[in-house]
DRENTORBA-105350 format. One line per 10 residues: number of its first residue (from 1); their letters; for each residue x, y, z of N, C-alpha, C, O. Coordinates in steps of 0.02 Angstrom, whole numbers. Layout:
% residues N
NUM> a> X/Y/Z/X/Y/Z/X/Y/Z/X/Y/Z ~ ...
This chain:
% residues 169
1> xxxxxxxxxx> 6739/7516/9898/6757/7586/9885/6695/7630/9889/6699/7688/9910 ~ 6639/7604/9867/6578/7644/9868/6557/7660/9940/6530/7714/9952 ~ 6569/7614/9986/6552/7626/10056/6594/7684/10085/6567/7726/10121 ~ 6658/7685/10069/6702/7737/10096/6682/7806/10069/6690/7856/10104 ~ 6657/7809/10008/6642/7873/9977/6567/7887/9973/6546/7931/9935 ~ 6527/7851/10011/6455/7863/10012/6442/7933/10040/6474/7955/10088 ~ 6395/7968/10009/6382/8037/10029/6353/8041/10100/6366/8090/10135 ~ 6316/7991/10120/6285/7992/10187/6329/7959/10240/6333/7985/10296 ~ 6361/7903/10224/6396/7864/10275/6472/7861/10266/6507/7838/10311 ~ 6497/7884/10210/6567/7873/10193/6615/7912/10237/6610/7973/10244
11> xxxxxxxxxx> 6662/7876/10265/6714/7906/10307/6760/7950/10265/6773/8008/10282 ~ 6784/7923/10209/6830/7961/10167/6794/8019/10132/6824/8072/10122 ~ 6731/8009/10113/6694/8063/10081/6689/8123/10128/6702/8180/10108 ~ 6669/8111/10190/6662/8167/10237/6729/8199/10253/6734/8259/10261 ~ 6782/8158/10256/6849/8185/10270/6871/8231/10213/6891/8288/10225 ~ 6867/8207/10150/6888/8248/10093/6840/8306/10081/6862/8360/10061 ~ 6777/8296/10093/6728/8350/10083/6739/8407/10133/6736/8465/10115 ~ 6751/8390/10196/6761/8441/10247/6829/8475/10240/6836/8535/10254 ~ 6879/8438/10217/6946/8466/10212/6956/8508/10149/6982/8564/10152 ~ 6935/8481/10091/6948/8515/10027/6885/8530/9987/6891/8555/9931
21> xxxxxxxxxx> 6827/8516/10013/6766/8527/9975/6755/8475/9920/6722/8489/9870 ~ 6782/8416/9929/6778/8360/9881/6706/8340/9871/6671/8324/9920 ~ 6682/8339/9808/6614/8317/9793/6615/8284/9725/6611/8318/9673 ~ 6619/8217/9723/6624/8182/9659/6557/8175/9625/6554/8151/9568 ~ 6503/8195/9657/6437/8193/9624/6428/8251/9576/6392/8245/9526 ~ 6460/8308/9590/6449/8368/9551/6510/8392/9512/6502/8428/9462 ~ 6569/8374/9533/6631/8400/9504/6666/8345/9465/6681/8292/9492 ~ 6680/8358/9401/6711/8307/9357/6781/8290/9381/6801/8231/9378 ~ 6820/8339/9404/6888/8325/9426/6887/8282/9489/6928/8236/9496 ~ 6842/8296/9534/6836/8254/9594/6814/8183/9577/6836/8135/9609
31> xxxxxxxxxx> 6771/8177/9527/6748/8110/9507/6806/8070/9478/6812/8010/9492 ~ 6848/8102/9437/6907/8067/9410/6955/8047/9466/6984/7993/9464 ~ 6964/8091/9514/7008/8075/9571/6980/8016/9609/7017/7971/9629 ~ 6915/8015/9618/6883/7960/9654/6892/7894/9617/6910/7843/9647 ~ 6881/7894/9551/6890/7832/9511/6963/7811/9514/6977/7751/9518 ~ 7009/7858/9510/7081/7842/9514/7098/7810/9581/7134/7760/9584 ~ 7073/7839/9636/7088/7812/9702/7058/7742/9709/7092/7697/9735 ~ 6997/7732/9687/6965/7667/9693/7001/7614/9650/7011/7558/9673 ~ 7020/7632/9589/7054/7585/9545/7123/7568/9573/7145/7510/9570 ~ 7158/7618/9599/7224/7606/9628/7218/7562/9690/7258/7516/9699
41> xxxxxxxxxx> 7169/7577/9732/7159/7537/9792/7145/7464/9775/7168/7418/9809 ~ 7107/7454/9721/7090/7386/9701/7150/7348/9674/7156/7287/9686 ~ 7195/7381/9639/7249/7347/9603/7315/7345/9641/7357/7303/9626 ~ 7325/7389/9689/7391/7397/9719/7412/7335/9760/7472/7321/9764 ~ 7365/7300/9789/7384/7242/9829/7415/7187/9786/7463/7155/9806 ~ 7387/7176/9727/7416/7126/9681/7486/7147/9660/7531/7105/9654 ~ 7496/7212/9647/7562/7236/9628/7613/7224/9684/7669/7204/9671 ~ 7592/7238/9746/7637/7226/9803/7656/7153/9809/7714/7137/9823 ~ 7609/7108/9797/7624/7037/9802/7675/7017/9749/7721/6979/9763 ~ 7666/7041/9688/7714/7025/9635/7783/7054/9649/7833/7021/9638
51> xxxxxxxxxx> 7785/7117/9674/7851/7146/9691/7883/7110/9749/7944/7101/9749 ~ 7844/7088/9798/7872/7050/9853/7901/6984/9828/7955/6964/9849 ~ 7865/6951/9783/7891/6889/9754/7955/6903/9714/8002/6863/9717 ~ 7957/6958/9678/8017/6977/9641/8076/6991/9688/8132/6971/9673 ~ 8063/7025/9743/8116/7038/9792/8142/6974/9824/8201/6969/9838 ~ 8098/6926/9834/8119/6864/9866/8160/6820/9818/8193/6773/9841 ~ 8157/6833/9754/8197/6794/9707/8269/6820/9701/8311/6785/9672 ~ 8283/6879/9727/8351/6905/9725/8393/6864/9775/8376/6859/9833 ~ 8448/6837/9750/8489/6792/9791/8529/6830/9843/8549/6887/9832 ~ 8540/6798/9900/8576/6830/9956/8646/6851/9937/8667/6906/9957
61> xxxxxxxxxx> 8686/6812/9900/8753/6835/9881/8752/6901/9842/8798/6942/9849 ~ 8701/6911/9801/8696/6974/9763/8682/7031/9811/8711/7085/9804 ~ 8638/7021/9859/8622/7073/9908/8684/7089/9950/8698/7148/9963 ~ 8720/7038/9972/8780/7050/10012/8834/7086/9972/8867/7131/9999 ~ 8843/7067/9910/8892/7102/9868/8872/7174/9856/8915/7218/9853 ~ 8807/7187/9848/8785/7256/9837/8795/7298/9900/8807/7358/9894 ~ 8790/7267/9959/8803/7305/10021/8876/7325/10026/8892/7377/10054 ~ 8920/7284/9999/8992/7300/10001/9007/7353/9948/9045/7401/9962 ~ 8980/7346/9889/8996/7391/9833/8963/7459/9839/8994/7510/9824 ~ 8901/7462/9861/8863/7524/9863/8852/7545/9936/8820/7509/9974
71> xxxxxxxxxx> 8877/7603/9953/8869/7627/10022/8798/7651/10035/8769/7636/10087 ~ 8770/7689/9989/8703/7717/10002/8649/7667/9980/8656/7634/9928 ~ 8597/7663/10019/8543/7616/10003/8505/7639/9940/8478/7597/9904 ~ 8503/7704/9928/8470/7730/9868/8507/7706/9805/8476/7682/9758 ~ 8573/7712/9806/8613/7690/9748/8609/7614/9740/8606/7589/9684 ~ 8608/7578/9795/8603/7505/9793/8537/7485/9761/8534/7438/9721 ~ 8483/7520/9778/8418/7504/9749/8418/7516/9674/8396/7472/9636 ~ 8443/7575/9652/8439/7591/9580/8488/7554/9537/8476/7545/9477 ~ 8545/7532/9565/8594/7498/9524/8590/7422/9528/8610/7387/9481 ~ 8564/7395/9582/8561/7323/9591/8489/7297/9594/8470/7256/9552
81> xxxxxxxxxx> 8451/7320/9641/8385/7291/9654/8335/7306/9598/8302/7260/9573 ~ 8330/7369/9578/8281/7386/9527/8293/7351/9460/8246/7326/9430 ~ 8355/7348/9435/8366/7309/9373/8347/7236/9380/8323/7205/9331 ~ 8356/7207/9439/8336/7137/9448/8260/7129/9454/8234/7074/9444 ~ 8226/7183/9469/8152/7182/9471/8120/7201/9405/8058/7202/9399 ~ 8160/7216/9354/8132/7238/9290/8086/7186/9257/8036/7206/9228 ~ 8100/7121/9259/8051/7074/9230/7983/7078/9264/7931/7076/9231 ~ 7983/7084/9330/7920/7092/9367/7887/7158/9349/7826/7160/9339 ~ 7926/7211/9345/7899/7277/9328/7869/7277/9258/7815/7305/9247 ~ 7904/7246/9212/7879/7241/9143/7813/7204/9140/7766/7226/9106
91> xxxxxxxxxx> 7809/7148/9174/7747/7109/9177/7690/7151/9207/7635/7151/9181 ~ 7704/7187/9261/7652/7226/9295/7630/7286/9253/7572/7306/9256 ~ 7675/7315/9214/7656/7370/9169/7604/7345/9119/7554/7378/9107 ~ 7617/7288/9089/7570/7260/9040/7503/7243/9073/7450/7259/9047 ~ 7506/7211/9131/7445/7192/9166/7405/7254/9187/7344/7255/9179 ~ 7439/7306/9213/7403/7365/9236/7375/7407/9179/7322/7438/9187 ~ 7408/7408/9121/7379/7443/9064/7316/7407/9040/7266/7438/9025 ~ 7320/7341/9038/7260/7302/9019/7205/7314/9070/7147/7321/9052 ~ 7223/7315/9134/7174/7328/9187/7142/7397/9178/7081/7404/9184 ~ 7183/7447/9163/7155/7514/9157/7107/7520/9098/7061/7562/9099
101> xxxxxxxxxx> 7116/7479/9047/7070/7481/8991/7005/7444/9005/6951/7468/8987 ~ 7009/7386/9037/6951/7342/9040/6919/7336/9109/6858/7331/9115 ~ 6958/7336/9162/6932/7318/9227/6903/7377/9266/6874/7368/9319 ~ 6910/7437/9241/6882/7495/9275/6806/7501/9264/6774/7543/9294 ~ 6779/7459/9221/6707/7459/9209/6668/7449/9273/6620/7485/9286 ~ 6688/7401/9313/6653/7387/9375/6655/7445/9424/6606/7460/9458 ~ 6713/7478/9428/6720/7534/9474/6675/7592/9452/6640/7622/9493 ~ 6677/7608/9388/6637/7664/9364/6563/7648/9368/6523/7691/9386 ~ 6544/7586/9352/6473/7568/9353/6444/7568/9423/6386/7586/9433 ~ 6483/7547/9473/6456/7544/9540/6463/7609/9579/6430/7618/9630
111> xxxxxxxxxx> 6505/7654/9556/6516/7715/9595/6487/7777/9561/6438/7805/9586 ~ 6516/7797/9506/6494/7860/9475/6439/7851/9424/6402/7898/9409 ~ 6434/7791/9395/6386/7776/9341/6393/7828/9285/6344/7847/9254 ~ 6454/7849/9273/6467/7898/9221/6457/7969/9243/6468/8015/9203 ~ 6436/7980/9304/6420/8047/9329/6485/8086/9341/6537/8054/9346 ~ 6485/8149/9345/6430/8196/9332/6419/8204/9257/6467/8213/9218 ~ 6358/8201/9237/6334/8211/9169/6372/8168/9117/6386/8192/9062 ~ 6387/8107/9135/6418/8060/9089/6491/8075/9072/6516/8050/9022 ~ 6525/8113/9113/6593/8133/9098/6646/8082/9118/6702/8084/9092 ~ 6630/8036/9163/6681/7987/9183/6676/7922/9144/6695/7869/9168
121> xxxxxxxxxx> 6650/7926/9084/6646/7867/9042/6714/7851/9013/6749/7894/8987 ~ 6733/7788/9018/6791/7764/8982/6766/7727/8921/6705/7719/8912 ~ 6811/7705/8879/6790/7671/8817/6753/7606/8833/6704/7590/8799 ~ 6776/7569/8882/6743/7507/8899/6674/7520/8931/6627/7482/8920 ~ 6668/7573/8970/6603/7590/8999/6555/7613/8944/6496/7597/8947 ~ 6580/7650/8895/6538/7671/8839/6514/7611/8799/6456/7608/8778 ~ 6559/7562/8787/6539/7502/8752/6486/7463/8791/6439/7436/8762 ~ 6494/7462/8856/6444/7429/8899/6377/7464/8895/6325/7432/8888 ~ 6377/7530/8900/6315/7569/8897/6281/7559/8829/6221/7547/8825 ~ 6321/7565/8775/6293/7557/8708/6265/7487/8697/6212/7478/8667
131> xxxxxxxxxx> 6301/7436/8721/6281/7368/8707/6225/7342/8751/6177/7312/8725 ~ 6229/7354/8816/6180/7323/8861/6123/7369/8880/6067/7345/8893 ~ 6134/7433/8882/6079/7478/8899/6047/7508/8837/5986/7518/8835 ~ 6088/7521/8786/6060/7549/8724/6043/7495/8673/6013/7510/8621 ~ 6062/7433/8687/6049/7376/8643/6077/7385/8572/6048/7360/8524 ~ 6132/7421/8566/6166/7429/8503/6227/7383/8503/6284/7406/8514 ~ 6216/7319/8492/6268/7269/8499/6323/7276/8445/6381/7260/8458 ~ 6305/7300/8387/6354/7309/8334/6406/7362/8352/6466/7352/8345 ~ 6382/7419/8377/6427/7472/8398/6469/7451/8457/6529/7465/8460 ~ 6439/7416/8505/6477/7392/8563/6530/7342/8543/6586/7343/8569
141> xxxxxxxxxx> 6514/7298/8496/6563/7250/8471/6620/7284/8435/6678/7265/8445 ~ 6605/7335/8395/6658/7372/8359/6703/7409/8409/6763/7411/8400 ~ 6673/7439/8461/6712/7473/8512/6757/7424/8549/6814/7441/8566 ~ 6733/7364/8561/6773/7313/8596/6832/7292/8553/6887/7282/8579 ~ 6822/7286/8488/6877/7268/8444/6929/7324/8442/6989/7311/8441 ~ 6906/7387/8440/6952/7444/8441/6993/7444/8505/7053/7455/8504 ~ 6960/7431/8562/6996/7428/8626/7048/7372/8626/7104/7381/8649 ~ 7029/7314/8600/7075/7258/8597/7135/7276/8553/7192/7259/8570 ~ 7123/7309/8496/7178/7328/8452/7224/7380/8485/7285/7377/8478 ~ 7195/7427/8522/7236/7477/8558/7281/7442/8609/7340/7457/8612
151> xxxxxxxxxx> 7253/7397/8648/7293/7361/8698/7345/7318/8664/7401/7312/8688 ~ 7327/7286/8608/7375/7245/8572/7433/7286/8545/7491/7265/8550 ~ 7419/7345/8517/7472/7389/8492/7517/7412/8548/7579/7412/8541 ~ 7489/7431/8605/7529/7453/8662/7572/7395/8687/7631/7406/8703 ~ 7544/7335/8691/7582/7278/8715/7638/7259/8667/7694/7246/8689 ~ 7625/7259/8602/7677/7244/8553/7732/7297/8556/7791/7281/8553 ~ 7713/7361/8563/7762/7415/8571/7806/7403/8632/7867/7410/8628 ~ 7776/7384/8687/7815/7371/8747/7862/7312/8738/7920/7316/8758 ~ 7838/7259/8709/7881/7201/8699/7937/7217/8650/7993/7192/8658 ~ 7923/7257/8600/7974/7271/8549/8027/7319/8575/8087/7309/8561
161> xxxxxxxxx> 8008/7371/8611/8056/7423/8629/8079/7421/8702/8133/7445/8717 ~ 8040/7392/8746/8059/7393/8817/8089/7326/8838/8136/7325/8878 ~ 8063/7271/8812/8086/7206/8836/8160/7194/8819/8193/7156/8855 ~ 8186/7225/8767/8256/7216/8750/8303/7242/8803/8361/7221/8806 ~ 8280/7287/8845/8321/7316/8899/8317/7276/8964/8350/7293/9013 ~ 8277/7224/8964/8267/7186/9026/8310/7124/9024/8313/7088/8974 ~ 8345/7112/9079/8388/7053/9085/8355/7005/9133/8337/7023/9189 ~ 8347/6943/9111/8312/6893/9151/8359/6850/9192/8337/6800/9221 ~ 8422/6868/9197/8469/6828/9237/8479/6859/9305/8518/6833/9345
C-alpha cells in the first residue's frame, strides 16, 4: 500500500492528488482515508474467501426452490441467500472488529507513522509508541488490557444479542 501512495512514485497518490488534491502527508482527513483504504485492501480478500465458502455451502435444492418462489434476484438474495450467510457474516464481523483494533498497527506504522502531527494514532499504535519508543511499558501494558477488555465487551455483546438471530441450519 505504501508503494501505491508514495509521494514520488505512487500511482494512486498522483491520481488522487491530481483529481481531488489528495495529500495524506498534510491533511488529517486524507490520512484517515488512506489508512481506511489500505486496511480495507488488506482485509477484503479474506472476507471474499469466507463469503465464497459460505455461498458454496448453500445446497442446490435450496437455490432451485428460491428461484421458483422469488422472481426477483434482489428478493431472493435478501430472503434466502443472506440469512443462510449469517453465520459467516457474524464470524467476519467479530474478526474484522478485532482486526480494526489490533492489526492496523502495521498499516499506520509503515505509512503515516501517526502523521500528520500524530493525528492518525489508534489505541494500539499509541500503546506501541508508549511501550517501544517511549519505554513506558507499564502504560503500554495497561492500554493493551483496556483494548482487550473493549474487544471482549464488544464480542460478548455480539454473541449475546446478535447470535440469537442467526440460524445455523
